[in-house]
Steps between C-alpha positions, in 0.01 A plus 500: 500500500783743587659441162177592322486832688868600490566434131223730367615773740859463385389502137292815554793672672728414208249644253477825701879532508534438126222745412653765726843451345352522152320824585817654643695395191248662266499821703878522489531423128196596289685468171540176302766261619764369262478159345765257616818550297824306474728779381675793661312820421681773305184698424562868579295820495654849500412862430691808385267718708575361846714232660371209704455615861496873420230759570236546230588811291254781431447394139335178621284651777127547435347835407186471707374471856507142626657471845663844473496795262739388228645717227717252311514429127326160525735339246570128518876435500701345221524128574717238334558134577755238398552124504139386500466125556475258212141440396380854573197581285389833649577752774298678768615826660352632826551781750394376842488702824625244749408723794137562405444178304372668183606485135573832331559358152468166323585423137478151353512305172833667429667302216819304575686712243460810720764549768445868577226752574587864432448771757133603522381178333224496763344822368242307298154506661354211300483123541700439181843659473776479234693244703212282626203551733432671832271438794360788701706588806361415844518858633264698275401204274618689194724381217862602489783575738414674826810622679566473875336752736503355856346655814727757664766383742481135389764323295346285227695245298425462130604192306530482122491138386526331162363146480599252231207274409478170315176619337486739204157650568282549806125554467379668817135443594300796629131583551331714232590865547788422736849477343749242632681600817841391635347222708361340184847522346670340800250213495553447125877493549480223758725205408627679186785704652839365396699770675479860621733794560438810712637836602379686808458872571373690802322830561389712794307826463571790735220592741374858468428516873585317822296184568252531787270265687204616290698514174770231515557510123495862386508591133839451340669629188708316238752548365 
């Protein structure tokens, strides 16, 4: 009798632990995981506009009010990548705010013959672009690049990533009247990512006044 009682309890406890671990894993890494590979990765992403680990320059900052009042040029940086893995059939490029958990730009169905996006390639405000397709961003749900503009006094970290896929074309489902969003793209990429390469920038906007108990996050200005 004891065995019949203990085993279901143990099984239920194991399920709870596994579900909890899975939830924590998804929260920590919302983007698609890589497929298992047997080679050393040489895939690299770089930019002439900023170096990995540097502060985001004014040319890339938004020209709008998001978290602060931003007066940047809202130009996506030049991006180039090298040594894509064998079997790459298309690329995806994203700008992801790791601090806030939102995607500022997502381009996909980029042909394998393209290894560079010029500065301000994200200016297009349509689903179809000369180098592939775009989803809406997850900040304003509009097409095209939306530069960083974090709340004042907080340092946000922005990650540009290029993904190499084993699939040449992704068809993203979406309800009528609602264009595909980054979440739809990440789901479609699942199990198709051969490799990825990233560079990281950071940005903090200056507060226009001293934080108080009633206004802990006063309006900030960037750049």
